[in-house]
NUMILUM-148677 format. One record per residue: residue in three letters; x, y, z of N, C-alpha, C in turn. Coordinates in steps of 0.1 Angstrom, whole numbers, plus 5000, padded with zeros to 4 digits. Example, Ala and Ser with C-alpha at 12.3 -4.5 7.8 and 13.67 -1.06 7.14 Angstrom:
! residues 2
ALA513249435078512349555078513249675078/SER512849785071513749895071512950005079/
! end
This chain:
! residues 64
MET534250485127533650475113532050465113/SER531450605107530250615104529550545094/LYS528050535097527350475086526550595079/TYR526350565065525550675058524450575049/CYS523150665050522250625042522750595027/LYS522350475022522650445009521850524997/LYS520750585000519650664991520250834993/CYS520550885002520551015003521751065009/GLY522750965014523950985021523851065033/LYS522951055041522951135053523251025066/GLU524051095075524750985085523650925093/ILE523750815096522550735106523350655117/PRO522650615127523450575139524350445136/GLN525350435142526350315142525650165141/ASN524850185151523950055158522750015148/SER522250095139521350085130521349975121/LYS520149905120520249765113520149785098/LYS519349895096518949955083520249995076/ASP520150015062521050085054520650215049/SER519550235053518650385049518250445061/CYS518250585060517850645070516250645073/GLU515950705084514350695087513650775076/ASN514050885074513250945064512950865052/CYS514050805045514050725034513050605035/GLN513250545047512350445049510850455050/ASN510450595056509150635055508650655043/LYS509650705032509050745019508850625013/GLU509550525015509350385009508150315016/ASN508050335026506450275033505350325029/GLY505550455026504350535021504150505007/LYS504950474997504650424985504050274985/ILE504350194994503850084994502250075002/ILE502150165010500650175015499850235006/LYS500250344996499350384984499050294975/ILE500150184971499950084962499149984968/GLY498949944979498049854986496849904987/GLY496450034990495350104990494550094977/VAL495450104964494950094950494449954950/ALA495349854952494849744952493749664958/LEU493549724968492349674979491249734973/SER491349834968489949914962489749834948/LEU490649794940490349744928489849594932/VAL490249524941489849384945488249414950/GLY487849494956486549554961485649584950/THR486149664939485249664928484949544921/VAL485949474917485949344913485049234918/ILE485049224932483949184939482649214938/SER482449344940481049394938480449374925/VAL481349394915480849374900480349214898/GLY481149124901480848994901479748944909/LEU479349004922478148994929476949024918/PHE477049154912475949194906475549104893/VAL476849064885476548984877476048844879/ILE476648774889476148684892474548634896/THR474148744904472648774910472048824900/ASN472648854887471448904876471049044880/GLY471849144891471149274895470249254907/LYS469949154910468449124917469149164934/PHE470449134936471049154951470949304954/GLY470149314965470049454971469349584960/GLY468549544950467749614941466549674952/PRO465749734942464549794947463449674948/LYS462449664959461549574960460549604952/ASP459849504944458749524937457749454942/
! end
């Protein structure tokens, strides 16, 4: 009895622990990595704006 991918129907090895093929798993992981990258950049932006507001723009500015 063969196992088939739930998403695309491709035959996968019988001893596979997953219910999807390697290609479908890679596509899903790629989406997760992209979402994580966007979230990380947003957090960095919020932190930098927060530092700017807390220090009244004096942090890292030109020397007078």
